[in-house]
CHARMM-style PDB file with segment names, atoms N, HN, CA, C and O in Angstrom:
ATOM      1  N   MET     1     138.702 117.376 110.740  1.00  0.00      PROA
ATOM      2  CA  MET     1     139.262 116.966 112.004  1.00  0.00      PROA
ATOM      3  C   MET     1     138.387 115.849 112.551  1.00  0.00      PROA
ATOM      4  O   MET     1     137.161 115.953 112.557  1.00  0.00      PROA
ATOM      5  N   SER     2     139.010 114.811 112.996  1.00  0.00      PROA
ATOM      6  HN  SER     2     140.006 114.726 112.990  1.00  0.00      PROA
ATOM      7  CA  SER     2     138.300 113.662 113.533  1.00  0.00      PROA
ATOM      8  C   SER     2     138.090 113.783 115.039  1.00  0.00      PROA
ATOM      9  O   SER     2     137.019 113.444 115.543  1.00  0.00      PROA
ATOM     10  N   ALA     3     139.120 114.270 115.775  1.00  0.00      PROA
ATOM     11  HN  ALA     3     139.990 114.546 115.366  1.00  0.00      PROA
ATOM     12  CA  ALA     3     139.013 114.405 117.228  1.00  0.00      PROA
ATOM     13  C   ALA     3     140.120 115.312 117.740  1.00  0.00      PROA
ATOM     14  O   ALA     3     141.169 115.451 117.111  1.00  0.00      PROA
ATOM     15  N   LEU     4     139.868 115.929 118.895  1.00  0.00      PROA
ATOM     16  HN  LEU     4     139.016 115.816 119.406  1.00  0.00      PROA
ATOM     17  CA  LEU     4     140.875 116.692 119.621  1.00  0.00      PROA
ATOM     18  C   LEU     4     141.013 116.074 121.001  1.00  0.00      PROA
ATOM     19  O   LEU     4     140.016 115.743 121.643  1.00  0.00      PROA
ATOM     20  N   HSD     5     142.254 115.918 121.459  1.00  0.00      PROA
ATOM     21  HN  HSD     5     143.064 116.187 120.937  1.00  0.00      PROA
ATOM     22  CA  HSD     5     142.526 115.335 122.763  1.00  0.00      PROA
ATOM     23  C   HSD     5     143.434 116.281 123.540  1.00  0.00      PROA
ATOM     24  O   HSD     5     144.477 116.691 123.029  1.00  0.00      PROA
ATOM     25  N   THR     6     143.052 116.634 124.773  1.00  0.00      PROA
ATOM     26  HN  THR     6     142.205 116.301 125.188  1.00  0.00      PROA
ATOM     27  CA  THR     6     143.958 117.393 125.627  1.00  0.00      PROA
ATOM     28  C   THR     6     144.883 116.398 126.312  1.00  0.00      PROA
ATOM     29  O   THR     6     144.484 115.275 126.621  1.00  0.00      PROA
ATOM     30  N   THR     7     146.120 116.820 126.544  1.00  0.00      PROA
ATOM     31  HN  THR     7     146.444 117.732 126.293  1.00  0.00      PROA
ATOM     32  CA  THR     7     147.116 115.914 127.105  1.00  0.00      PROA
ATOM     33  C   THR     7     147.945 116.626 128.166  1.00  0.00      PROA
ATOM     34  O   THR     7     147.838 117.840 128.340  1.00  0.00      PROA
ATOM     35  N   ASN     8     148.759 115.870 128.862  1.00  0.00      PROA
ATOM     36  HN  ASN     8     148.846 114.884 128.721  1.00  0.00      PROA
ATOM     37  CA  ASN     8     149.796 116.463 129.701  1.00  0.00      PROA
ATOM     38  C   ASN     8     151.123 116.100 129.065  1.00  0.00      PROA
ATOM     39  O   ASN     8     151.173 115.227 128.199  1.00  0.00      PROA
ATOM     40  N   GLY     9     152.184 116.746 129.471  1.00  0.00      PROA
ATOM     41  HN  GLY     9     152.143 117.456 130.174  1.00  0.00      PROA
ATOM     42  CA  GLY     9     153.486 116.447 128.884  1.00  0.00      PROA
ATOM     43  C   GLY     9     153.856 117.448 127.811  1.00  0.00      PROA
ATOM     44  O   GLY     9     153.529 118.629 127.921  1.00  0.00      PROA
ATOM     45  N   ARG    10     154.526 116.992 126.789  1.00  0.00      PROA
ATOM     46  HN  ARG    10     154.792 116.032 126.700  1.00  0.00      PROA
ATOM     47  CA  ARG    10     155.105 117.867 125.769  1.00  0.00      PROA
ATOM     48  C   ARG    10     154.050 118.656 124.993  1.00  0.00      PROA
ATOM     49  O   ARG    10     154.270 119.825 124.675  1.00  0.00      PROA
ATOM     50  N   TRP    11     152.921 118.043 124.685  1.00  0.00      PROA
ATOM     51  HN  TRP    11     152.743 117.093 124.943  1.00  0.00      PROA
ATOM     52  CA  TRP    11     151.905 118.690 123.850  1.00  0.00      PROA
ATOM     53  C   TRP    11     150.661 118.995 124.661  1.00  0.00      PROA
ATOM     54  O   TRP    11     150.264 118.208 125.520  1.00  0.00      PROA
ATOM     55  N   ASP    12     150.049 120.127 124.392  1.00  0.00      PROA
ATOM     56  HN  ASP    12     150.371 120.766 123.694  1.00  0.00      PROA
ATOM     57  CA  ASP    12     148.801 120.510 125.057  1.00  0.00      PROA
ATOM     58  C   ASP    12     147.594 119.841 124.421  1.00  0.00      PROA
ATOM     59  O   ASP    12     146.658 119.439 125.112  1.00  0.00      PROA
ATOM     60  N   ILE    13     147.623 119.726 123.099  1.00  0.00      PROA
ATOM     61  HN  ILE    13     148.384 120.053 122.538  1.00  0.00      PROA
ATOM     62  CA  ILE    13     146.499 119.165 122.344  1.00  0.00      PROA
ATOM     63  C   ILE    13     147.025 118.217 121.279  1.00  0.00      PROA
ATOM     64  O   ILE    13     148.028 118.500 120.623  1.00  0.00      PROA
ATOM     65  N   VAL    14     146.345 117.097 121.114  1.00  0.00      PROA
ATOM     66  HN  VAL    14     145.531 116.867 121.647  1.00  0.00      PROA
ATOM     67  CA  VAL    14     146.604 116.181 120.004  1.00  0.00      PROA
ATOM     68  C   VAL    14     145.380 116.235 119.096  1.00  0.00      PROA
ATOM     69  O   VAL    14     144.261 115.983 119.543  1.00  0.00      PROA
ATOM     70  N   ALA    15     145.586 116.557 117.843  1.00  0.00      PROA
ATOM     71  HN  ALA    15     146.495 116.762 117.480  1.00  0.00      PROA
ATOM     72  CA  ALA    15     144.505 116.611 116.863  1.00  0.00      PROA
ATOM     73  C   ALA    15     144.574 115.361 115.996  1.00  0.00      PROA
ATOM     74  O   ALA    15     145.614 115.056 115.412  1.00  0.00      PROA
ATOM     75  N   GLU    16     143.475 114.650 115.918  1.00  0.00      PROA
ATOM     76  HN  GLU    16     142.630 114.897 116.393  1.00  0.00      PROA
ATOM     77  CA  GLU    16     143.378 113.474 115.061  1.00  0.00      PROA
ATOM     78  C   GLU    16     142.754 113.917 113.741  1.00  0.00      PROA
ATOM     79  O   GLU    16     141.598 114.337 113.698  1.00  0.00      PROA
ATOM     80  N   LEU    17     143.532 113.818 112.667  1.00  0.00      PROA
ATOM     81  HN  LEU    17     144.472 113.477 112.702  1.00  0.00      PROA
ATOM     82  CA  LEU    17     143.092 114.257 111.346  1.00  0.00      PROA
ATOM     83  C   LEU    17     142.929 113.068 110.416  1.00  0.00      PROA
ATOM     84  O   LEU    17     143.622 112.058 110.537  1.00  0.00      PROA
ATOM     85  N   ARG    18     142.000 113.214 109.489  1.00  0.00      PROA
ATOM     86  HN  ARG    18     141.437 114.034 109.391  1.00  0.00      PROA
ATOM     87  CA  ARG    18     141.836 112.209 108.428  1.00  0.00      PROA
ATOM     88  C   ARG    18     141.816 112.934 107.094  1.00  0.00      PROA
ATOM     89  O   ARG    18     141.224 114.006 106.968  1.00  0.00      PROA
ATOM     90  N   ALA    19     142.462 112.347 106.103  1.00  0.00      PROA
ATOM     91  HN  ALA    19     142.943 111.476 106.204  1.00  0.00      PROA
ATOM     92  CA  ALA    19     142.511 112.954 104.776  1.00  0.00      PROA
ATOM     93  C   ALA    19     142.509 111.852 103.723  1.00  0.00      PROA
ATOM     94  O   ALA    19     142.927 110.723 103.983  1.00  0.00      PROA
ATOM     95  N   ASP    20     142.033 112.197 102.541  1.00  0.00      PROA
ATOM     96  HN  ASP    20     141.693 113.114 102.330  1.00  0.00      PROA
ATOM     97  CA  ASP    20     141.962 111.236 101.439  1.00  0.00      PROA
ATOM     98  C   ASP    20     143.325 110.940 100.826  1.00  0.00      PROA
ATOM     99  O   ASP    20     143.510 109.905 100.185  1.00  0.00      PROA
ATOM    100  N   SER    21     144.282 111.853 101.024  1.00  0.00      PROA
ATOM    101  HN  SER    21     144.132 112.693 101.545  1.00  0.00      PROA
ATOM    102  CA  SER    21     145.615 111.666 100.450  1.00  0.00      PROA
ATOM    103  C   SER    21     146.627 112.414 101.302  1.00  0.00      PROA
ATOM    104  O   SER    21     146.260 113.254 102.123  1.00  0.00      PROA
ATOM    105  N   LEU    22     147.897 112.107 101.104  1.00  0.00      PROA
ATOM    106  HN  LEU    22     148.195 111.424 100.437  1.00  0.00      PROA
ATOM    107  CA  LEU    22     148.948 112.841 101.809  1.00  0.00      PROA
ATOM    108  C   LEU    22     148.987 114.302 101.368  1.00  0.00      PROA
ATOM    109  O   LEU    22     149.330 115.181 102.158  1.00  0.00      PROA
ATOM    110  N   GLU    23     148.635 114.562 100.106  1.00  0.00      PROA
ATOM    111  HN  GLU    23     148.356 113.847  99.464  1.00  0.00      PROA
ATOM    112  CA  GLU    23     148.608 115.938  99.623  1.00  0.00      PROA
ATOM    113  C   GLU    23     147.528 116.735 100.344  1.00  0.00      PROA
ATOM    114  O   GLU    23     147.759 117.883 100.725  1.00  0.00      PROA
ATOM    115  N   ALA    24     146.344 116.137 100.539  1.00  0.00      PROA
ATOM    116  HN  ALA    24     146.156 115.204 100.230  1.00  0.00      PROA
ATOM    117  CA  ALA    24     145.260 116.803 101.263  1.00  0.00      PROA
ATOM    118  C   ALA    24     145.652 117.009 102.719  1.00  0.00      PROA
ATOM    119  O   ALA    24     145.375 118.063 103.291  1.00  0.00      PROA
ATOM    120  N   PHE    25     146.290 116.020 103.319  1.00  0.00      PROA
ATOM    121  HN  PHE    25     146.515 115.164 102.854  1.00  0.00      PROA
ATOM    122  CA  PHE    25     146.761 116.135 104.695  1.00  0.00      PROA
ATOM    123  C   PHE    25     147.759 117.286 104.820  1.00  0.00      PROA
ATOM    124  O   PHE    25     147.696 118.067 105.769  1.00  0.00      PROA
ATOM    125  N   ASP    26     148.664 117.387 103.877  1.00  0.00      PROA
ATOM    126  HN  ASP    26     148.716 116.753 103.105  1.00  0.00      PROA
ATOM    127  CA  ASP    26     149.678 118.441 103.892  1.00  0.00      PROA
ATOM    128  C   ASP    26     149.041 119.822 103.801  1.00  0.00      PROA
ATOM    129  O   ASP    26     149.494 120.753 104.467  1.00  0.00      PROA
ATOM    130  N   ARG    27     148.005 119.968 102.991  1.00  0.00      PROA
ATOM    131  HN  ARG    27     147.637 119.212 102.450  1.00  0.00      PROA
ATOM    132  CA  ARG    27     147.308 121.253 102.875  1.00  0.00      PROA
ATOM    133  C   ARG    27     146.655 121.642 104.207  1.00  0.00      PROA
ATOM    134  O   ARG    27     146.772 122.787 104.645  1.00  0.00      PROA
ATOM    135  N   VAL    28     145.972 120.694 104.845  1.00  0.00      PROA
ATOM    136  HN  VAL    28     145.877 119.765 104.489  1.00  0.00      PROA
ATOM    137  CA  VAL    28     145.327 120.976 106.127  1.00  0.00      PROA
ATOM    138  C   VAL    28     146.376 121.313 107.184  1.00  0.00      PROA
ATOM    139  O   VAL    28     146.203 122.269 107.940  1.00  0.00      PROA
ATOM    140  N   LEU    29     147.450 120.547 107.245  1.00  0.00      PROA
ATOM    141  HN  LEU    29     147.590 119.770 106.630  1.00  0.00      PROA
ATOM    142  CA  LEU    29     148.507 120.804 108.215  1.00  0.00      PROA
ATOM    143  C   LEU    29     149.113 122.192 108.003  1.00  0.00      PROA
ATOM    144  O   LEU    29     149.416 122.891 108.971  1.00  0.00      PROA
ATOM    145  N   GLY    30     149.287 122.586 106.768  1.00  0.00      PROA
ATOM    146  HN  GLY    30     149.041 122.019 105.982  1.00  0.00      PROA
ATOM    147  CA  GLY    30     149.800 123.920 106.472  1.00  0.00      PROA
ATOM    148  C   GLY    30     148.886 125.006 107.003  1.00  0.00      PROA
ATOM    149  O   GLY    30     149.360 126.018 107.519  1.00  0.00      PROA
ATOM    150  N   ARG    31     147.579 124.808 106.883  1.00  0.00      PROA
ATOM    151  HN  ARG    31     147.194 123.986 106.464  1.00  0.00      PROA
ATOM    152  CA  ARG    31     146.614 125.790 107.401  1.00  0.00      PROA
ATOM    153  C   ARG    31     146.647 125.831 108.921  1.00  0.00      PROA
ATOM    154  O   ARG    31     146.556 126.907 109.513  1.00  0.00      PROA
ATOM    155  N   ILE    32     146.773 124.678 109.554  1.00  0.00      PROA
ATOM    156  HN  ILE    32     146.847 123.804 109.073  1.00  0.00      PROA
ATOM    157  CA  ILE    32     146.845 124.630 111.023  1.00  0.00      PROA
ATOM    158  C   ILE    32     148.062 125.384 111.514  1.00  0.00      PROA
ATOM    159  O   ILE    32     147.984 126.118 112.499  1.00  0.00      PROA
ATOM    160  N   ARG    33     149.181 125.212 110.841  1.00  0.00      PROA
ATOM    161  HN  ARG    33     149.244 124.616 110.041  1.00  0.00      PROA
ATOM    162  CA  ARG    33     150.425 125.867 111.258  1.00  0.00      PROA
ATOM    163  C   ARG    33     150.365 127.380 111.152  1.00  0.00      PROA
ATOM    164  O   ARG    33     151.173 128.070 111.774  1.00  0.00      PROA
ATOM    165  N   LEU    34     149.425 127.915 110.377  1.00  0.00      PROA
ATOM    166  HN  LEU    34     148.768 127.355 109.872  1.00  0.00      PROA
ATOM    167  CA  LEU    34     149.268 129.363 110.236  1.00  0.00      PROA
ATOM    168  C   LEU    34     148.374 129.970 111.319  1.00  0.00      PROA
ATOM    169  O   LEU    34     148.309 131.193 111.441  1.00  0.00      PROA
ATOM    170  N   LEU    35     147.683 129.137 112.110  1.00  0.00      PROA
ATOM    171  HN  LEU    35     147.736 128.143 112.010  1.00  0.00      PROA
ATOM    172  CA  LEU    35     146.782 129.639 113.138  1.00  0.00      PROA
ATOM    173  C   LEU    35     147.549 130.350 114.244  1.00  0.00      PROA
ATOM    174  O   LEU    35     148.605 129.892 114.682  1.00  0.00      PROA
ATOM    175  N   GLU    36     147.000 131.473 114.687  1.00  0.00      PROA
ATOM    176  HN  GLU    36     146.143 131.845 114.331  1.00  0.00      PROA
ATOM    177  CA  GLU    36     147.603 132.211 115.789  1.00  0.00      PROA
ATOM    178  C   GLU    36     147.619 131.342 117.039  1.00  0.00      PROA
ATOM    179  O   GLU    36     146.623 130.697 117.365  1.00  0.00      PROA
ATOM    180  N   GLY    37     148.744 131.326 117.733  1.00  0.00      PROA
ATOM    181  HN  GLY    37     149.553 131.851 117.468  1.00  0.00      PROA
ATOM    182  CA  GLY    37     148.877 130.542 118.962  1.00  0.00      PROA
ATOM    183  C   GLY    37     149.488 129.164 118.754  1.00  0.00      PROA
ATOM    184  O   GLY    37     149.848 128.502 119.728  1.00  0.00      PROA
ATOM    185  N   ILE    38     149.614 128.723 117.521  1.00  0.00      PROA
ATOM    186  HN  ILE    38     149.322 129.261 116.730  1.00  0.00      PROA
ATOM    187  CA  ILE    38     150.258 127.430 117.253  1.00  0.00      PROA
ATOM    188  C   ILE    38     151.763 127.662 117.223  1.00  0.00      PROA
ATOM    189  O   ILE    38     152.283 128.307 116.313  1.00  0.00      PROA
ATOM    190  N   ALA    39     152.455 127.131 118.226  1.00  0.00      PROA
ATOM    191  HN  ALA    39     152.032 126.607 118.965  1.00  0.00      PROA
ATOM    192  CA  ALA    39     153.897 127.345 118.327  1.00  0.00      PROA
ATOM    193  C   ALA    39     154.685 126.281 117.572  1.00  0.00      PROA
ATOM    194  O   ALA    39     155.763 126.563 117.048  1.00  0.00      PROA
ATOM    195  N   ASN    40     154.148 125.045 117.512  1.00  0.00      PROA
ATOM    196  HN  ASN    40     153.273 124.816 117.938  1.00  0.00      PROA
ATOM    197  CA  ASN    40     154.883 123.950 116.903  1.00  0.00      PROA
ATOM    198  C   ASN    40     153.919 122.812 116.605  1.00  0.00      PROA
ATOM    199  O   ASN    40     152.892 122.673 117.271  1.00  0.00      PROA
ATOM    200  N   THR    41     154.241 122.010 115.622  1.00  0.00      PROA
ATOM    201  HN  THR    41     155.075 122.123 115.081  1.00  0.00      PROA
ATOM    202  CA  THR    41     153.470 120.806 115.327  1.00  0.00      PROA
ATOM    203  C   THR    41     154.422 119.635 115.154  1.00  0.00      PROA
ATOM    204  O   THR    41     155.603 119.814 114.855  1.00  0.00      PROA
ATOM    205  N   GLU    42     153.898 118.449 115.344  1.00  0.00      PROA
ATOM    206  HN  GLU    42     152.939 118.303 115.587  1.00  0.00      PROA
ATOM    207  CA  GLU    42     154.647 117.217 115.090  1.00  0.00      PROA
ATOM    208  C   GLU    42     153.670 116.219 114.497  1.00  0.00      PROA
ATOM    209  O   GLU    42     152.578 116.024 115.030  1.00  0.00      PROA
ATOM    210  N   THR    43     154.050 115.592 113.409  1.00  0.00      PROA
ATOM    211  HN  THR    43     154.938 115.750 112.976  1.00  0.00      PROA
ATOM    212  CA  THR    43     153.165 114.673 112.714  1.00  0.00      PROA
ATOM    213  C   THR    43     153.574 113.232 112.975  1.00  0.00      PROA
ATOM    214  O   THR    43     154.747 112.873 112.873  1.00  0.00      PROA
ATOM    215  N   SER    44     152.586 112.415 113.311  1.00  0.00      PROA
ATOM    216  HN  SER    44     151.633 112.706 113.394  1.00  0.00      PROA
ATOM    217  CA  SER    44     152.772 110.971 113.436  1.00  0.00      PROA
ATOM    218  C   SER    44     151.668 110.302 112.638  1.00  0.00      PROA
ATOM    219  O   SER    44     150.488 110.582 112.851  1.00  0.00      PROA
ATOM    220  N   LEU    45     152.043 109.419 111.718  1.00  0.00      PROA
ATOM    221  HN  LEU    45     153.001 109.192 111.545  1.00  0.00      PROA
ATOM    222  CA  LEU    45     151.058 108.703 110.918  1.00  0.00      PROA
ATOM    223  C   LEU    45     150.691 107.400 111.608  1.00  0.00      PROA
ATOM    224  O   LEU    45     151.565 106.644 112.030  1.00  0.00      PROA
ATOM    225  N   LEU    46     149.403 107.144 111.721  1.00  0.00      PROA
ATOM    226  HN  LEU    46     148.692 107.758 111.379  1.00  0.00      PROA
ATOM    227  CA  LEU    46     148.909 105.912 112.325  1.00  0.00      PROA
ATOM    228  C   LEU    46     149.130 104.760 111.345  1.00  0.00      PROA
ATOM    229  O   LEU    46     148.640 104.800 110.216  1.00  0.00      PROA
ATOM    230  N   LEU    47     149.854 103.754 111.770  1.00  0.00      PROA
ATOM    231  HN  LEU    47     150.251 103.722 112.687  1.00  0.00      PROA
ATOM    232  CA  LEU    47     150.151 102.607 110.918  1.00  0.00      PROA
ATOM    233  C   LEU    47     149.167 101.467 111.124  1.00  0.00      PROA
ATOM    234  O   LEU    47     148.739 100.836 110.157  1.00  0.00      PROA
ATOM    235  N   SER    48     148.805 101.199 112.368  1.00  0.00      PROA
ATOM    236  HN  SER    48     149.153 101.712 113.153  1.00  0.00      PROA
ATOM    237  CA  SER    48     147.834 100.133 112.636  1.00  0.00      PROA
ATOM    238  C   SER    48     147.225 100.344 114.006  1.00  0.00      PROA
ATOM    239  O   SER    48     147.763 101.085 114.829  1.00  0.00      PROA
ATOM    240  N   THR    49     146.094  99.685 114.249  1.00  0.00      PROA
ATOM    241  HN  THR    49     145.658  99.083 113.581  1.00  0.00      PROA
ATOM    242  CA  THR    49     145.397  99.766 115.525  1.00  0.00      PROA
ATOM    243  C   THR    49     145.029  98.374 115.981  1.00  0.00      PROA
ATOM    244  O   THR    49     144.557  97.557 115.191  1.00  0.00      PROA
ATOM    245  N   SER    50     145.243  98.105 117.248  1.00  0.00      PROA
ATOM    246  HN  SER    50     145.626  98.768 117.890  1.00  0.00      PROA
ATOM    247  CA  SER    50     144.834  96.828 117.854  1.00  0.00      PROA
ATOM    248  C   SER    50     143.885  97.139 119.000  1.00  0.00      PROA
ATOM    249  O   SER    50     144.249  97.858 119.930  1.00  0.00      PROA
ATOM    250  N   LYS    51     142.684  96.608 118.940  1.00  0.00      PROA
ATOM    251  HN  LYS    51     142.389  96.024 118.184  1.00  0.00      PROA
ATOM    252  CA  LYS    51     141.711  96.791 120.011  1.00  0.00      PROA
ATOM    253  C   LYS    51     141.830  95.628 120.965  1.00  0.00      PROA
ATOM    254  O   LYS    51     141.859  94.473 120.538  1.00  0.00      PROA
ATOM    255  N   LEU    52     141.901  95.920 122.266  1.00  0.00      PROA
ATOM    256  HN  LEU    52     141.878  96.858 122.612  1.00  0.00      PROA
ATOM    257  CA  LEU    52     142.015  94.877 123.284  1.00  0.00      PROA
ATOM    258  C   LEU    52     140.731  94.724 124.041  1.00  0.00      PROA
ATOM    259  OT1 LEU    52     140.641  93.888 124.940  1.00  0.00      PROA
TER     260      LEU     52
END
């Protein structure tokens, strides 16, 4: 896990994950989804970043 962010709105927490491959990412996401208290997840892949 790279970072956790608390938010308002639809999601309570945003988890920033990093993985060497999509297969590794999928394994970690599968483990997260099994945690007690996790009601739902949504995945967004970061495509690019612009620093201002």
